[in-house]
N, C-alpha and C positions, 0 to 999 in steps of 0.2 A: 116833300115835308120836313121841317126843322121843327127838333126836339133837342131839350136842353139834357144831355146825357147825366147833368151830374144828379137831374131830381129823380132817378131811378134808384139811388142809394134806399137801401133798406136796414133795417135792423132785425137781426136774426137768431135767435136764442141756438147756440149750438148743444149736443149734447157730446160729453164727452168719449170718446172712443171705447169698445166695448171689445177691443181685440188688441192681442200686440203682435209684434213682428217677429219672428223666426229667422234664423239664418244659419245655413249650414256652409263652412268655408272650407279652405286648404283640402279640396276634394282631392283623395288620393286613389290611388291604382288599385285596378279590380285584385283582390288577392288570389293568387295562383292558382289554379285548380279547385275553386270554389263553386260549390253546388248552381248551378243556374235552374232557375224556373222554367214552364213552358214560354218556350219564343214565339213572337209573330212576325212570321213572315210579311215583309213587305216591299213594296216597289220603289226603286230608285232612280227614275228616269233621270233625263238630261235638263227636267225643269219640272216646276211642280205637277201632281198628279192630282191634286184638286185647285180649288180657288184659292187665290193670291190674295191673301186678309191685310199684307202692307208691302209696300216698298219703301225702302230710305235709302238718299245716298251720301257718303261725306260729304264735308266740306269742303275737301282738297279734290272733290269730283273722281276720285280713282275706286273708290269701291260702294257699289250697290247690293241690298242685301234685302233680302226677300222672304216671306214666310207665309204658310200657307194653311189649308186644310189635311192635308198629308203630313203634318207636323214634323217637319225639316225645316231648318233654316239655311238658306242659301246664300253664298258669298260671292258674286260677279266681279271681273274686273271689267268697269265700267268702259273702257275704251274699245272693247271688240265684244263684251258679253259672255267672256269664256268664265267658265265655272273656277272658281278658285278652290273654294270651300264647301262641303256639305256637313253642316254641324246638327248630330242627333242629341236631343234633349229628352228629357224624362218624360215618358208614353206609358199606354196603356190601350187596352181594346177600347172599342167604342169612341163615346166624344172624349175621353182622357187623353192629354197631350196637343189637343190642336192649338195652334198658336193666333193668335188674336192681334196681339200688341206689339209695337216695336220702337223701340228708340235710339241712337247714337249717339255717343260723347263726344262732343264738338273735335279730337285730336281724331275720330272715326277708327280706334283701334278696338273699341267694345261698342256692343251692343248690351241694351238689358228687353229680353223678351217675356212677354206675357201668355200664361198659359193655364191650361184646367188640368186638375191632378186628380180627377175623377172622373167617370162615365158620364157623370150626372153634372149637365153646365152648371147648376146653381151649387154645386158643395165648392171646396177651397180652389183656389188658384196657387199660382205661383209665379213669380220674375225670376228670370233666370239668367245671369249675367256672362256673358261670354265672349273672349279676347280672338276677336275677328282672325286676325293675323293665324294664330294655330290653331282657330277650331275647338277651342279646349272649355268647358264651363267652369266657371271661375266662383261662381255662389249662387243661391239660391235662397230667393224671401220668399216666407210664406204668408199668406195671404187669405183675408175669411172668403174670398170669391174669384172668380176669374178676372184678369186684366183684361178689359174693353180695348182700353187706349194708355199710349203713356208719352210721356216727352220729356226731354231735359232743356232745360235753361241756359241760355246763349254763356254762361259763365261754365257750364258743364259741372256744378255744385248738387243742383237739385233736379229730382226725380220726380214726376208727377205722375201718378197711377190713375186711372179709370176705373172704377172696379163694374163688374155686373151687377151686384147689387153690397152697399157698402158705401157709395157715396164717392168720394176723393181724397188719396192720401198723399204728402209731399213729403218724401224721404229726401235726406243728404246721401248726395251720392257715395260717400268715402265711409262713413261711419253707418250709414243706414236708418240713421235717427229721426224718429218723426221732426218733421219742422212744424207743419199742422196737418188736419183735419180735419174734413165736416162729411160727416156721417148723414146728414138729414136733407136726404135723396129716397125718395120711393121708387125710383125707377134707375135703369141703366146707366151709367154717364159713358154716352156714345164716343166723345171724343175731348182731351185736354189737350192745351198748346199755351206756351210761354211768349208773351210781348219781348219785343229786346230788354225791355225794361226791368222785365219778370213780373207783370202782371202776368196773371194765370185766367184763361176761360175754359170754360167747360160748356159743350150740348149735352143734353140727357133726353130721354124718353118720356120726359114729361112736359116735352114741347121747349123747356124752358132754357134760356142762356145764363150762365152765371159769370161774373166778373170779379176776381180777388185781385187785392193789390199786392205788393211785393211783401210783405209781412203775412201775408193768408187772410186777412180781413176780407168779409163780403162783403163788396162796394155796392153793388145791385143782383137782381135777375129778374129778368122781364121774359112773357112771351109775347112773341113779335107779328106772329101771321096766326090770325084769327078763325076758330073751327068754322067752317062754311055748311051754312044750313043744309040738310041734308047728307052730311058725312060726304062730300065729295074731294073734302081735301080737311083731313083730320088734323095734319101741322101737329102732331105730338110725336111722333120717330123721327127725331133729327138725325141727320149724318154729321159729318163730318166740320168744324169749324176753324179757322187760322188768321192769325193775325199775317197782314203783309209784313213785309220782312223792314220796312221802316218804320212800322207800330203805328201808323195813323189808321189802316183800316181792320175791321174784324170782319171776315163772312163765313157765313154758315149756311147748310140749307137742310134739308128733307127727307127721309125714305119714303112719306106716306105722301107727299106732295112736291109739286114740280116747280118751285119756288126756291129762288136764292134771295138773302140778303145781306147788305153791305151797311157796316155803323163805318161812319165818316166820323172818326174823333176831334177832327180839327176842325172842321164844320160843323159839328154837331148835329148829324142828320140822319136817319134813314133813310137806305137805297134799295128799293127792291127793285133787281136785275131781271129784264123780259127774258121768259123761254126765248131757243132758238128753233130753228123749224125742226119737225119731226113729231113735235109732240112729247116730249117723254112724260114719261109715267112718275117719276121723280127727278129732283136736281140734290142728288144728297152729299156728292163729292167734290171739295174745291181746292184749288193750291195758285200758289200767286208767283207771278215770274223774281229772278230775281232784284231786279229795280224797281218791284213795287208797283206798275204798271201798269202789268196782264193780270187778268184774274179769268182762272180756266174752271168751267162748272161741268158734270157728266153724271150722269146716274142711271135710270135703269130705263128700258124700250121695251113695248111690247113685243112678242115673237113675232119674226118677219121685219121687222123694223130695221132703218140702218143707223147703229148708233153712232152718235154725234159727239164729238168735244166742242163745246161754246168755249168761244174769247170775245174778253171785252175789255176794255181800254178804260183808266181812269181819267183821259184825257176829255173822253166822251162823256164823264160822269157814267159808266160803265150801261149806257142805256143803247149802244150800237153793238148787236150778237155777230159775231162771225163765226160759221158751225163750218167743222174741219170732218171730213167724211172721212174716218180714217175705215179701210180693209180691215176691220177686225170686231170679234162681237165686243159687247159692253164692257165696261172701263170698270176696275175696282179701285188705283191707285193713280196718282200721276205725278209725277218731277220735275216742274219747268226748268229750262237748263238759261244761259246768258245771252245764248246765239239763239235764242228763240224757239228750239228745239226742245222736245219734252220728252223721259223715260215714261211709259204708260203701262200698266200691267192689266192685262184682259182675259175675261174669264176663259179663254180657250182650253186651257189658263198658256198663257205667255206672256214675254216681258218684250217690248219695243221701244226702239229711239225711233224718234218721230224728227223729220225737218219741220221748221214752221211751217210748211203749206199744208202738214198733216201725213203728208207721203213716208211712206218706210226707210229708215235708213239703216238699220239691223232689227234682227228678230231672231229671238231662241222662242219655239213652240213646242208645246207638247204634243206627240205624234204618235199619241197610242189610238187603238183604234176607237172611231167615234159611238158614240152611247145615246146621242141626241137622235135616233131616226124614229120612224113611226113604228108603234107597237105593233105585233104581227110578223116582223122580218126578222125574227130572229132565230135563225133555224138548225136544227138537228136531225143525224140520223136517226135509224130505229135504235141502234145500239147506243148512242148518245156519244161516239169517237170520233166525230168530224161534227163541227158547228160551223156553221156560214151568216154572214151578216152583211150588209151594204159598208161600202167606205164611203171617205170623202168626196171621192172625184166620180161618182156615180158608177163605179163598178160593185163587185163582191170580193170580201176579203174570207177567205177559207182555211180551217186548220184539220188536221187527220192526225190524233194522237198516237194511230196505231205506225203512220210511216215515219222515215228515219229522217234525219236534221234536216238533212240536203235539201228534202223536198218538203217537209213539215206543213209549212206555213205557203199558202198560195194567194197570188191576187189576179184574176179576172175581171174581164169586160163585162162575162155575163155569167148567171149561175145556172146552167145545163143540167142540174140534177134537182132543181126545185121541188118537181113534183115527188119525188121519191123521198125527201127530207118533211119533215115536223116542223110548224110554224108553232105560234103560243095558242094555245085551243082557251077559249073562255066558254065556262059553260054556261047552262041558261039562269041558274040560281045566282047567279054570280051578277052583281048591278051595284055599281057607283051610288053611294047616297052620303058626302060628305057629313062627319059628325065631328065636331070642333073639341077639343078640351085645351082649353088656354090659345094661344096664337096660332099654334103652328101644328099640334097633332093631327092627326086625323083617321077616320073608319069608314068603313064601308061596311053592305050588310049582306050576307053569306045566306042566302035563305032565310031572307028576312032577319037575321041576327047580327048584330053591331060585331064587327071585329077590329079590336083596335091593335096595333103593336106598343103601345107603354108610350108613357110621358114623352112628348119634345121628339114623336114618331110622326111618320107622314107616308101614308102608303103610295109608292109610284109605280109600281108593276103588281101584275098578277097572272096565272097561268091555272090550267087547270090539270089533275093527271089523267092521262087518256082513257084509263078506268072511270073514270069518274069519281074514284075514291075520294079524293082532297081535293083543296085548294090552296094555291100557294101565293102569298102576300110578300112584296119585298117593300123596305122601308127606308128610311136613313142609316142605319147600323145595323139592320137584321134581317132576314126572311125567317117567314112562318109557314107552319103546315096547317090548313085548317080543318076539319071534318064537314061532312055535310049539314052537321048539326051546329054549325058557327064555332065549333070549340076549338083553340090552336092545341094541337097536337103534339108539336115540335118546335125548337125556335132554334137558330144560329145565329151567330152574332158575324155581321158581314164590315171590311174595312172601311166600306163608303158607300153613298146608298145604291139600292139596286134599283137600275134603270131598266131591265130586262129579264124576263123569265119567260122559260123553255122547260119540257119534262120529255125527255127520249120516246120515241115509239114502246119501247118494251114496259117502259115506267119503272125504269131502276135509276135513273138520274135527272135530279132537277138541275138545271144549268141556268147560272145569272149572270147577266153582263151587269158590273158593277160601274160606278162613274167614275172610277179612277183608272177604268181599263182595262181591267182585268175579268176573265170568265173563269167561275167559279163551278166546279162539279158537286153536289151534295147527292148524300143516297137520299133517294126520294122517301123513303121511309123514316130514316131516323134525325136527316140532316146532321147536324154534330158540326165537325170539322171538314174542309175541305178536304176530297178524297185526291181532288186536283185542281189545279190552277194555271191560269195562263196570260199572261202579257206579252203584248205583242206591237210595234210599230211598222204595219206593212209598208209604208214607202220606202223603209230605209233597208227591209225584208230581216229587220233584227225581230227578236222572240224568245223567253223562255217558259218554260213548261214545269212545274214542279210537283212533288207529293209533300202530305203533312209529314215524312220520315225526312224530308230533306234531299231526296234524291232530286235530278232534275236534268231536263234535256234544255237543248239552245242551241241559238244560232252562233257565226261565230265571236261576237261581242255580246250576246244577249244575257249572260248571266251575270255583266255589269250591272244589269236592271233589279236583280234579287238579290234581298238580304234578310237579317234577322237583327232585331233589335234586341240588345241585351241590356236589361235594365240595370242602372247601380244598386252596387250592392254594397252594404256596409257604410254608406258616405259615398261609395265611389260613384266617378261619372257613367252615363251609359256609354253604350258602343255599336255599331252599328260592324255587323260584319257581312262582307259582299260573299253570294256563291261561289265567284271565282277564287276565292281566299281556298277554296275545298275542289278546287278541280278534279284532281287526282281520284280524290276519296266521294264525290258525290255527283260526277256527271258520270249518268250512268240513263244513255236513253233506252238500251234495251230494257228497263224497269219502268218508264215511263210510257214504252207500248204497250206495256202489259195493264197497267194503271188500272184500267176498266173491265180488264178480263174477270169475267166472276167467278173463275177456275183460281185466280191468282189469290196466295195466302201470303200474306206478309207477316214478320217474324215480330212478334211485341215488344224483343229488344229493341225495334228501330223506330219503337212510338214517340219517342221523346227527341225532341230534333239538340234539345238542349244539351243532352246528355252525349249527343255524337261531336257539338260543339266543342262542348267543353274537352272533351276525349282529343281531338283535333289540335288543339290549343294553339290557336293564330297567336304571332308575335304581336306585338303595340309597337310601331316604330313612330318614330318623330325626323321631321327634316325642315331645315331654315338656309336661307341662302343670304350671306352680308357683302356689302362691299366697300372698297376700301375710299380713301378720295380719288384717287388714279384709277376706280373704274376694276380693280381685280376684286374679281368675286370667290368666297370660300363657302363652299357647301359642307355643313354640320347635318350628320345624322346621329340618332340613336334608338335601339332598337332592346325591349325587356322581352324574356321569353314569358309563358303565362303556363309553362309546364313542360313541353318538348324542348330541347335545348334547341341554340339558335345554329344551322348550319352553313349557308351559304347568302350572301348579299348582292345585291345588283343594283348600282344607280344608273339610272338613265339620265339625258341630258338632252334634249329635243329629240325626247323618243330614241336616242339611240345610246346602246350601252357604253360606257365610258370606264366601267371599273367592275370587274367579277371577282369575289372575294369570297377565300373559305375561313369560315368563323370558326370552325376546330369545336363546335358540340358548345358553345359559351352560353350562360343564362342571360347576360347583359354586355352590350357592346356600344361605344359611343367613340365617333372616326370623324376625323375634317379632310378635306380634299381641294384642291385649289383647282376652279371651272380651268378645262381644258380649254387651251389652245384652237381655235377654230370654231368654237359654238358659241352660239349666243345666248345661250340661257335665259330661254324664252319658259323653259319648264324644267321642273328637277323631280324624278321620282325615285325613291329608293323603297325596294323590295328588298326583305329576307325572310329567308325561309326554311321552313324545319323537313323532317323527312315525312310529313302530312298536310302541312297546310304553311299558307304565305300570309305576311303581313305587309303591308305599305302605307306612305304616307307620301302625298305630292305637295309642289310648291311651287307657284306660279311669281311674279312681279306684278306691281300694281298697273306698268307700263309696258305692253307687248315690245317685245323686240323680232329684229326682222330673222327669219332661217336662211337667206338667201345673204347674210352677211359673211364678213371674210372667212373664206374657206380656204383652209390646207390640205393640199392633195396631197393623200394618204397613199398606201398600199394596196395591191388585188391578189387577192388568193382564190384560186379557182380549184375544186373538187368535182370531177364530171364521171359518173358512171354511166354505160349502156351497155345491157345484156340484153343478146337475141335469142340464147336457149341454156339447156341446163345439161352440165356434165353428165349428170345420173342420167337422162334421157339418151346422151351419145352412145352410152355403155349397151344398150341395148332398148327392150320392148317394155320397159316398167312405164312407160308416161303413156302407153298406147294413145298414141295422137297427140298429147296434152301435156303441156300448155303449148298454143301455137309459137309458132317460129319468130320472135320479132325480127326481121332482114335490116332494118334501118337503124334499130337502137344505137348500136357502136359507130356508127355515124353520126349520129345526131349529135353524142358526147362530142366526140373529136369535132365537127366543123362548129357548135358554138365554143368551143374552148378557143380554136385558132380565131375566129372572128373578136372573141374578147381582148385574146392579148395584140392581136395586130390595131384593134383600136385605142388600146388603152396609153397610146402619148396623148400629153395634153390634159388627161383626165387622172393619172394616177402618178405617183409620182417613180415606181418600179411595179414590176408584175415580181410580187416577192415568191408565188408558190403555184406550181398547176402541178394538178397529178388528174391524171388520166386513166380510168380503170374499163380496159376495153380487152374484149378476146384475142389473146395472142400477143398482149402489150407484156413487158416486166411487172406488168401489176394487173392481174387479171381482175376483174369485175366480182372476187367474193367475198361473204364477210369480213373475213379480218383483214382483208384490203382496206376494205370501206371505213371499219374504225380506226383502223391506223391512220388513214389518210384525214378523216377528221381530227384526232389528236394532234396531227402537226399545226392546228390552224392555231394552237394558244398561242402562237407567236403574233400574231393579229395583235391591234392598239386600236384605240379608240378612231382613230380618223381612218383606219383600213377600211375595204369592202372586201366581204366574203359572197362567192357566189357558190352554189351548192345545188348542183342538176344531176336528176336521176332519169334516163328513159329506160323503163322495164316493168315486167310484172308487176302487180302489188294487190295484195288482199286485204279486206278489211274484216277485222275482228268479230266474230257474231255480236258480240255486246256493243258494238259501237263506240270503243273508248280507245282502240289504237288501230293502228294500219303497219302492216308489214312490207318490206323492200325485199324482194326474191332476186338475190345472186348467183350466178351460175353452179355455186355448191350449194345449192337451197335440194334440200331433201322432198321428194312427193309426199312423203310421209305426212313430214312438220304441216305442208299445206293443207292437205285434206284434216287434217286434226287442230287447226284454226278454223277451216270451213264448219267443222262438225262441233264450236263451240270452243277449242281449246283459247287459254289465254298465255300458253308459254311455244315456243318452236325455238330450238337452239341454233337451226342453221339457217335461219330467218335474221333481217335485220327490223327491229320494232322501232317504229315513229318515237316512242319514249326514250330509246337508246340516241339516234340521231339529235332528237330534241335536248338532252341531259348536256350532246357533246357540244350543240351549240351556243345551250347555256354559258359555258366557261369562253365565249368568245367574246370579246367587245367589239365595237362597229358596227356599219351598217351590216345587216345580214340579208341575202336574198336566198331564198330555196324558188328552184325552179322543176317542178313536177312534169313527167310525161310519160304516167305508168299506168294509166286505166287504157291499155290496148286489151278489150272483151274481156280483162280479169286473166286469173289465172284457173286453171283445171274448168274451164268453163266456167267460172263465177264471174259475177259483174262485181267489180271491187270498187268503194268512196272512199276518196282520199280524204272527208269534212273532217275527220278526226285531226289529220295533220294542219289544215288548214286553222280549225279553230285552235289548235294549241301554239302554231306560228303565227296568229293575230292577239294571243294574251301575253306574247313574250315580244312582241314588236318587231318579228321576223316578218321581214315582206316574201308574201307566199305569191306565185306564178304559176298556175296549176295549165294543163292543156284542154281540160274540160271541168265542167260543173261535178258535185259529188254525184254518182251513179251513172254517169255518163260514159260511154266510151270514147276512147280516143282511138282515130282514125290515120293512116298512112295515105298520103296525098293521090288524090285520086289519080294523076300521070303518073302512075307507079315504074311506067317506061322510063320517064325520062327525069323527073324526080326521085332521088333516093333519101329521101325523109319523112319521115312524120309531118303530116300537115302542119301540127303547133309549130314544131322546130322548124320547120321551110319557111312560114310565115314571122318565125322570130326572126330569122338568119334575114329573111327581107327587110323587117324592119331595121335594123342594126343597119343597113345600106342605103334604105331610104324613106325611112319613117322622116314626119316632124321633126327636125332639129332646134335648140335651143342654144346661139352663139356655137354652132357646128356639133354639139352633142347632143347624143340622142339619148334622154331618159327612160327611165323605167315605166314611168305614166305613157309617155310619145309611141314608146314601142307596144303597149299593150292597145293602145287605142289605136295602131296599125294593124295590128296581125289579130284583133279580136271578131271583127265585124266578116273577115275574109277568112278564118276557119270556119266560122258558123255558116257562113253562104255555101261553103265547101260542100259544109256536112248536109245541106238539102238533099244533094244529088245523090246522098247513100238511103236516103229514107223515103217514106211515101206521104204525098198529101205535102210536099213543100215543109215538112217538119226539120227543126233547129235539131240534129240531133250530137250536134259537139260546141258548145261555146266553151271557151276559155276564159278564167276567172283570174283576178287581182284583189290582194287584200294587202293593205300596206299605211301604215300611216302615213299623212302630207308629206312628211321630209324625206321619207323613203322612196316617195311616189318619182318626186324630184330629183333622185339621186342620178346624176350621170353615168353610163354604162358603156360606151365608145365614145370617142371624137373620130370624126369621118376626117379621111386624112386629104390632104389639102387644106384643111379648115383650120 
């Protein structure tokens, strides 16, 4: 079909804009000690936790930017999809703060982002200007409604904004002055896009395509797909519309029709692109290759159908369609690349880099617990303290609130206790009958009474109280309790759609599984705020559970997922405070274990988490790195106190501390240092602490740098302690047979020290210090000698390696917050006091003391623990708190067993005079797989771990593994060499 495009021109009277723009600039810092309102806890995973609405690639191809339903803007390093920045923008509860529109400036330094400022998506909106390098909010532009789409022209001078209601606005990027506007739309503007010559095209939910010339005059408007009889294809809800990079074509699609249309301006014709295989329900979204020769289309598919990405070519008149079967759910955005590959955003949610054939080259995906499983498979026990649900691999994920952190989350192929757990109950009177109000709102009948959840809501899940007292409905942004008479009795806001609901057998807890992967426990009678919340990534073994008071329990890195959105006050920019910034104050696994205990009474003084975070006063930190013409790098950082004075600072380069600094209780500091030799500078992190909290900032270069680049040989420092018994026990019957004598512990410390020293040639420039603390030596294994030995590590430098080894008894505090190392001068009274709940013990060495000393040590740090020899005084010890704090401080942590397990002597005690763990560690240093003759930490662990686990089976029943060593370490420390074999 050939049509004269100029014949579409129309003269349309325009009305004067009835609103004005307002802008807040020069965003100021949050005032010190300013009173904060109630804060909303939010999940900050490694990728978005909700639908990804838009992705954009900077013109230089170095930064990828994404926005989504979770209200975050994320900046990615395009080369390896490593997260560079998480930008927090103004948001509130419910729909307020959802980000839908995104545009980048031509230089790739700034982004303009469209958001909603009210829980009602019909209300006002804002556009935020963001510095992508610093992650800072630069300015705010108020709009009459939410921005649905945005684009910046090739010159970088004009910003087009398509509104949820109110038409289209074009603003000057620098002055924010309105270039032109068209408010004569009676539907949402779904997409705006500039041609290379500054023409502007829009698509809208009235089914119309509009084209404006470079002066803002409406050149023409037209509907291209007519409504089909019977309503099979309404062709009114439009999708994206884009000019080809050369400006010759304009292509657009539909949300409610599997149709794509291409306008060929050179040939003056309209081309209907045929749909590919798999019969999509829509073809809403399009993108062009950089050379304008390939058109990519995609849309919505029916459940169970393979998601397709369709490719058609200009040389074939866009009529020959190729289907790329990408192993992902349907796509929300795509960015074709010059090499034929693409970046795509998926509804997992995730971001993929595809090769030209559709195979995945790089991927980052949300790994939260799955939410789209069959209704009725969300289980809880009678008390509501344990939940179980299907995982993505066909097994089951369980979380036990009352279990210690080391075993709280489990993944099993089968669910052995299903019969004793409660699934979702559906009442006889609860029946679905959809009642529509507008486009999306739905209601259902409860005993014949229609019950809805409000405007823009949709009933997604439901359950019944075990005593039949009430029904519970879950929607997009709330859960509700409904009586037998159909009246809503209580409502609670949620952070995302409620996918599944269940009620504990005792009727006390309503438990909701939300679309962001969180599980929330509500009081079944009053709802209100969640009493307990959980977010988990089972395949990684990471999780965090928290209360509304801010207390939490977590896996080794799980608290990095949890944070609180702090709104900007008095014109300031909002902040996001991570739970890990308050580890010492808020990490309370003992309180989480009791969170659902009916007898527990929580203090009213702790109800406002904002007051607690305000009192803890986390510093604000900023870091940047610049390079001169010769490639030399300078790290610049600054920190500002928000109440409590700054005490210490640590600068990490490539996950290794290169500078530890005492700040002397300052209120503000600004420093710079040269990047040390021997480091690639692929990542820089600065942490500044007070006496109660931590502030930090991260920097990544836009191009990755090899961590195996030039490495200068540093020195080796070793502190090793082996304790076989207590001096107090040698003096009489005070110990009454406890604790058990550890015959091999001193030999373990001595043998490992000798092996490290003997293999140091070729790995370290010298052995700078060896401090061996064993009975009968000049430095016996007492608390005083251990503290003195650790203090001598202050001489270590950024390139040096420190190994700290302990073979002894260990005791965990009842609270789970710290661990105690037991020297030979430990008093039995102190050990018993710890086991009874005490948090102080003058004769024991706490993990906090050791960590504080290691915090002052730069370089690569390795902690090796063999301390769980069936515990002390008959108690099983759990060193999980040591592992957690080591992970937080980027200290490599190698332990003989998992938390809560025992550590056994070698089964052949007649011939092997070492514990099983140390024996196989020594064996690994002799014979593990090497890298150019060097044994790395990872290769040593891979050698010893299966051997220790296999040996432990012989101590148990039923072939059960009783001891399994663990390694927690950043990638660069996993690859650090320990020894070099002689002769290599």
